[in-house]
C-alpha positions, 0 to 999 in steps of 0.5 A: 626021508626028504621033504620038497618044498615048491616054492621059495616066497615067504611061505615056502622059505619059512616052511623049511626053516621050521622043519629044519628046526624040528631036525625030523628030517635028513634032507629039504629040498627048496625049489624055485623057477626064479634063478638063485632065489632057492639057491640063496635062501636055502644058504641062509637056512643051512647057515643057521643049522650048527647054531641050533644043531639041526643035522637036517641038510637044506638044498635049494634048487632053480627048478630041477625036479630031479633033485626032488626025487623019492619025496617023502612029502612034497609041500606046494606053496608056489603061485601068486599070493593075494595083493591088497584088493584081490580075493582068493578067486581072482588066483584061480586060472592063473595058479591053476596052471602052475598047480598043474605044471608043479604036480607032474613034475613032482609026481613024476620023481616022486610016484608015492609022495604025499602032496601038501597044498597051500596055494590058493584057491586053495580047495580048488588048487587041490582039486587040481593037484589030485586031477593031475596027479591021478593017485588016491586022494588019500595022498593029496591034503589041502592045508586051510583048516589048521590055519583058520582053526588056529586064528578062530582060536587066536581070536576067541582067546582075545575075546574071553582073556583066557590061554588059546592053548585051552581052546579046542574047536572044529573047523568045516567048509571051504577056506575063506568066507565060507569057513564053518567054525563050529561052536557046538564042538568048540570046548575051553578045557573041555567047558562047552564055549556056550558056557562063556560065550552066546551064538551071537557073540560068537558070529562076530568072532567068525566074521572077525576070523574070515577077514583074518587073513585079508586083514594081514594083506591089507596091512602088509601088502602080501599074504600071511606066511608064519601061521600057514608055515606052522600049520604046514608043520603039524601036517607034516609032523603028523604024516612022518611020526604017523601021529594020527592026530585029528587036524581040520584038512581039505580032503576029496569027498567022494559021499562023506557028508553026502557031497560027492567030487569036490576038496573041502575042509572036514576034520580027518585022521592024519598018519603015515599014509596021509588020510587015515580017515575022514570024520563025519559028524552028526551035524545039526540042519543049521551046520549041514546047510552051512556046509552045503553052502560052503560046497556049493561055492567051491562047485561054483569055483570048478565050474569057473575052472573048466570054463578056463578050459583047464 
């Protein structure tokens, strides 16, 4: 069982480290365009493995895609990260070219792989990868919803002074300012959130969640990496173990929620084949309008992409 991670920056390296610690794959290939970077980082991770008793082999490669051949999963984290003052939109054209290139190379050597997209702006990059790979959309999945859900649960737990492990929720929409944590579908140990928190106060938590990544960028001068990496790991485990977890991910919609030809965050069942099923919730008018608003934002980003003659 082989997993390839493209991009040996903070997210890619953390993904490789967390996955190696799980000891659930035979080989991890960490690939980067920068000379010596992936080799050095993979060597560092490898020297950790005897301590944690993991038999996973970690290999670094400087842009040699032949080493990724026959990967079960390909995780794409490469691209320019956000810096202070930058929006996810600012990354659009540059990262689209990168995702197009790495998808072509990856799918050539691993035509049966499932592809997990982490690069921003995420919903658009998943769409670019889908157009490039020309494979079934069930095998190309964007990570964002798991990360956004985790941030929402964290901020809720702080507000309510309870354990974040007791909070369950569902999130729809794009990654960023148009995300939609669903108040009606959020519970704490099975008790509806409305028993603990008013809708108005919850909206303040949602706004804090939307700025969760931006806050880290402002503090560190670069995008988050630990929480995104853990989010990717949850997806990888669900695919490799065929766990069929219900997770919020960015997937291709072709009629679901009456939306067409775009990637957007919705709850799915994730298993060995990738997206096993897209779950269509019975949304009320307010929730449906928010989802349409989020979809329109992503559609406008797709139009911008076409304006770049992508």
